[in-house]
C-alpha positions, 0 to 999 in steps of 0.5 A: 499500500502506497502512502504519501506524506506532505511536504510544505513550505513553512517549517511549522507545517514541516514539523507537524507533518514529520510528527504524523510520519514519525507516529506512523512509522513507530507503529502508533497508527491511531495517533497518526490517524487522529493527527491527520484528522486534526490537520485537515481541520486547519484552514491552510492553503499551503496544505493539500487537502487531497494529500491529507485525505490520502493519508487518512484513507491509507491508514484506515486501509492498513487498519482493515477499515475498508468501508472507512477507507473507501469513503475517504478515498471517494471524497478525495477522488471527487474533490480533486481536480487533478488526482494523483495516480497514487490516490487512484491506485490505493482507491482501486485497492480498497474497492477491490477489497470491498468486492466492487470489481468494476469500480476497482478496474476503473480506478486502476485504469485512471492510475495508468492514464496518469502513470502508464509505467506503473507496473503494479497498477497494470498487473492489478488492472489485468488481474481484476479484468480477468476476475470480472470475466471469470465471474461472468462466465461462472454466472452464465454457467450457473444460469444454464445449470439452473435452466437445465435443472428447471427443465428436468423438473418440468419434465418430471412433473409432466411425467408424473401428471401423465402417470397419474392420468393414466392411473386414473384412466385405468381405474375408470376403466376398471370401474366401468368393467366391474359395473358392466359385469355386475349389470350382466349378472343382475340381468342374466341369471344364466350367468351364474357359476357352473356349480350353482347351475349344475345343482339346479339341474340335478334338482330339476332332474330329481323332481322330474324322476319322482313325478315320473315314478308317481305317474307310473305308480298311478298307472299301475294302480289303474291297471290293477283296478281294471284287472280286479274289476274284470276278474270280478265280472267274470267270477259273477258270470260263472255264478250265473 
């Protein structure tokens, strides 16, 4: 992370700026941050507001406070009429860490416009550019996979619907068949089971045989009666 420290005309300002630099180099980052926040409140035309904001944003970035760093860099970026390549470079770094890839790429591009020989900015520009392209390809692949999944689910739903329809149709056909058989059984008694029919035939034959025997007995009785009458008549004639 590049850091810029202020060089001013007056000795008092130079001493003050040296104090902020010393605090930062000694690792007292919190004190250095408070120092630059106080310095920016001074109404001094000899102090560059962009440079102070740059240092504040850089310290925030080193503290991993990327949200605050982004806000400070954005303020310096927009307020400056001619921002430095270091400002746009560090701003690009913070934007990348905040996953704002498109804005990060734009910041690196502005850095290269200011300083075409900045190899770090060029490497970062190409890296972010490839990452954006990779992300778009992944999103496209995910969309295609989701579309394919949706199509498979639609096919499965249609298959299940067809299966249910076929099942219902088969059940309806079975119900119709059962109803038809029941109607035939009610209207046509001859469709009774063979065993029942055979039993009825046997019963009818038995009744017919009994009737035939009874008729034969009656005939025999008549014949015997006639014989008796004839014999009686003959015996009577003999007596006479």
